[in-house]
N, C-alpha and C positions, 0 to 999 in steps of 0.2 A: 614691239608687240607684233606677233605674227598675224597675218591675215587668215581668217577662217573661211573655209569654202562656203560659197553661197548655195543654199539649198535649191533655190529656184534658177540656178544658172542654166541657160538654154544650151542644149547640144545642137550642133548643126543637123538639120533635117535632111535625110536622104530623099532626093526627088527621083522617082522612078518614071521614066518616059512612058507615055500612054501606049506606044508601040510595043514596049517590053511587057506591059501588063496584058495587052491583048494577045501577044504571042504566048505568054505563059498560060493564060486562061484557055486558049485553044488546045495547048498541050495537056493541060489538066483534064480536059474532056476526052482527048484522044492523042496519045496512048494512055494517059492517066497520070502522068508525072512530068516534072521539069527539073533539070539539073544544070550544073555549070557547063555541061556539053552543049546545052541549048542556048543558054545565056551566060557567057563567061564571067560576068560580073558577080554571079552567084558564088564565086570563090570567096568573096568577102562576107562575113557573117552579118554585118550591119546592112549591107545591100540585100542579101538574101532574105533577111527578116523583113525589111521594108517591102520587098517584092511580095512576099507571102501576105502581108497585111493588105497590100494593094489588090492582090488577086482576090482575096476574101471579100474585100469591099466591092470589087467589080461584080462578083456574083450576087452579093446582097442588094446592091443599088442599081446596077446597070444591065443586068441580064435576067430578065423575067422568065426566060425559056429554060434555064438550067439552075439546078440547086445541088451541086456536088458537095460532098463532105470533104472539104479541103483541109489537109493536114500538113504542117511544116515540121521537119525533124532534122537534126544533125546527128551524124554517126561518125565514130572514129574507126579507123582501119589499122591493120597491121602496118607498122612502120611510122605511125603517128599522124597520118593524114586525117583531117577532119573535113567532111563535106556535107552539104545540105541537099535536101530533096523536098520539093513541094509535091504532094500527091493527092489523088482523089481516092478516098477510102471506099468509094462505091466500085472502084476498079482494082486498085491495089489494096486488098482487104485488111491488112494488118501492118503494124510497125515493122514486124520481122520481114514481111514481104517487101516493105519499103526499103529496108536495109539490103535485102537480097538484090532488089532491082538496082539500087544505087551502086552496089558493088559490081554488078554485072556491067552496067553502063560505063562506069569509070575504070573498069578492069582493076579493081582493088581486092585485097584479101581481107576477109572479115576476121576480126580478133576473136580467138577462141578463149572464152573465159572459163571453160571447164577445167577442173583440177583433177588430175589423176592421183588417186590415193590407194595405197595397199593397206589392207586390214590384216593384222597379225593375230 
C-alpha cells in the first residue's frame, strides 16, 4: 500500500536575518524598491517571498513612523528569466512601473505580449 502525503507536513521555514529585513525596509522607503541586486538571495522565490512577508511585518509591527504600501511581484523577462521586486507603491506607483524599474535595474528586456495582426 502506498503512503499518502500528509496534509499537515511542515515545510522548512525560511529564516530572514534581521539585518536583511532592516536593509530591505530602508530601501523600500528610499529609493522605493529592493531587488536581488541589493540582496542576492532574492534570486530564490521562497527567500524573496519570505523577505517580503518579513518587510511587511516590520512596517506593521516595528515601525510606527512609516506606513508604506509594500507590494511584492515576480516578472518574467525575454529569455525566460524570472525575478522578484518588493516595492513601495507610494513611490513606484503601479505594477507596470515596478516591472519597468526591475528591468532597468537588472538590465533585462521586457517580454512584448502584443500581437501584430493584419486585417484583410
